[in-house]
C-alpha positions in Angstrom: -0.3 -21.2 -14.2 0.4 -24.7 -12.9 -0.5 -24.2 -9.3 -3.5 -22.8 -7.4 -3.4 -21.4 -3.8 -6.5 -22.0 -1.8 -7.5 -20.5 1.6 -9.4 -22.5 4.2 -11.6 -22.1 7.3 -9.3 -24.0 9.6 -6.3 -21.6 9.7 -4.5 -23.4 6.8 -4.0 -22.8 3.1 -3.0 -25.2 0.4 -1.3 -25.2 -3.0 -2.8 -27.6 -5.6 -1.6 -28.7 -9.0 -4.0 -26.9 -11.4 -4.1 -29.8 -13.8 -4.6 -32.8 -11.5 -6.1 -31.3 -8.4 -3.4 -32.9 -6.2 -2.5 -31.1 -3.1 1.2 -30.1 -3.3 1.7 -28.2 -0.1 -0.2 -27.4 3.1 0.6 -24.2 5.0 0.0 -24.2 8.8 0.7 -21.3 11.0 -2.4 -19.1 11.2 -4.5 -19.5 14.3 -6.4 -22.8 14.4 -10.0 -22.4 13.3 -9.4 -19.0 11.6 -10.5 -18.1 8.1 -7.5 -17.4 5.8 -9.2 -14.3 4.2 -6.5 -13.6 1.6 -3.7 -15.5 -0.1 -1.7 -14.1 -3.0 1.2 -15.2 -5.2 4.1 -12.9 -5.6 4.5 -11.8 -9.3 7.5 -14.2 -9.8 5.6 -17.1 -8.2 8.3 -17.7 -5.6 6.4 -16.5 -2.5 2.9 -16.5 -1.1 1.4 -14.0 1.3 -1.6 -14.8 3.5 -3.8 -13.1 6.1 -6.3 -14.6 8.5 -8.8 -11.8 9.0 -10.6 -11.7 12.3 -7.9 -13.6 14.3 -4.5 -12.1 13.4 -3.0 -8.6 13.1 -0.2 -9.9 10.8 0.6 -11.2 7.3 2.6 -14.3 6.7 5.0 -14.8 3.8 5.6 -18.4 2.7 7.9 -20.4 0.4 5.3 -22.2 -1.8 7.7 -25.1 -2.6 8.6 -26.0 1.0 5.8 -24.6 3.1 8.3 -22.8 5.2 7.2 -19.5 6.7 9.7 -16.9 5.5 8.5 -13.9 7.4 5.8 -12.4 9.6 4.8 -8.9 8.6 3.5 -7.2 11.8 2.4 -3.7 12.7 -1.4 -3.5 12.4 -3.2 -3.2 15.7 -6.3 -5.2 14.6 -7.1 -7.9 12.2 -5.5 -7.9 8.7 -8.1 -8.6 6.0 -6.3 -8.5 2.7 -2.8 -8.6 1.2 -1.6 -7.7 -2.3 1.8 -7.7 -4.0 3.1 -4.7 -5.9 3.7 -5.5 -9.6 7.5 -5.7 -9.0 7.1 -8.0 -6.0 9.1 -5.6 -3.8 6.2 -4.3 -1.7 3.0 -5.5 -0.1 -0.2 -3.6 0.8 -2.4 -4.8 3.6 -5.8 -3.6 5.0 -7.2 -3.8 8.5 -10.2 -3.1 10.6 -13.1 -5.1 11.8 -15.7 -5.5 9.1 -18.6 -5.0 11.5 -17.4 -2.4 14.0 -14.6 -0.8 12.1 -12.1 -1.6 14.9 -9.4 0.8 16.0 -6.9 0.3 13.1 -8.8 1.1 9.8 -5.5 1.5 7.9 -3.9 0.6 4.6 -0.2 -0.1 5.1 2.7 -0.6 2.6 5.5 -2.9 3.5 8.9 -3.9 2.2 8.2 -7.5 1.1 11.8 -8.7 1.8 12.4 -7.1 5.3 8.8 -6.7 6.5 9.6 -3.1 7.4 6.6 -0.7 7.2 7.1 1.9 4.5 3.8 3.8 4.7 0.8 4.0 7.0 -2.3 5.4 5.2 -5.4 6.4 7.1 -8.6 8.1 5.9 -11.4 5.6 5.8 -14.0 5.8 8.5 -14.7 2.1 8.8 -12.8 -1.2 8.4 -11.0 -1.7 5.1 -11.4 -4.9 3.1 -9.5 -5.0 -0.2 -6.3 -3.3 -1.4 -4.4 -3.5 -4.7 -1.9 -1.8 -7.0 -1.8 0.1 -10.2 0.1 -1.7 -13.0 3.1 0.7 -12.5 3.1 0.4 -8.7 2.8 4.1 -8.2 -0.7 4.0 -6.7 -2.6 1.7 -4.4 -6.3 1.5 -3.7 -8.4 0.5 -0.7 -12.0 -0.4 -0.3 -13.9 0.1 2.9 -17.2 -0.7 4.5 -17.6 3.1 4.8 -18.8 3.0 1.2 -15.7 4.4 -0.5 -12.8 3.2 -2.6 -9.8 5.4 -2.3 -6.8 5.7 -4.6 -3.6 6.8 -2.9 -0.1 7.8 -4.0 2.0 4.8 -2.9 5.1 6.9 -2.1 3.5 9.8 -0.2 0.2 8.3 1.1 -1.7 11.3 -0.4 -5.3 10.6 -1.4 -5.7 11.0 -5.1 -9.3 10.1 -5.7 -12.3 9.0 -3.6 -15.1 7.0 -5.2 -18.5 6.3 -3.6 -18.9 2.5 -3.7 -22.0 1.8 -1.5 -22.3 -1.7 -0.2 
């Protein structure tokens, strides 16, 4: 509650003091000139995860106190649009796919947040995916796509549980 993470259009992200507005840390590592599309705190506040949308097929995990990149999470075959931490901070979900063309990946992936190992590859959307997130107990994940659906999945098996029509 004392720090705010902010994404930028120049491939960087920053952490600011929420009371004073003072920049505490600048994160460099995403492709210069890229838009950092998603930056999220781990539940314990000890790590940040970020993605740079159109320019990178990976997620970066950072130490918010030092600015050090702790890990690259790689495996998508096209741009990664979003990242979200599981409630226990042990896993990440990421979404991929070009938001105009759909791209070739169009997947939701679940990762071990410590090792970067892919735990689950989930496919089913017809177009690029934008947002993902977790249920409070970490047993389900959701993904929203430009195909006009939001889907809820079993995080352990990848089975689709529910499909909601969410036209854009």
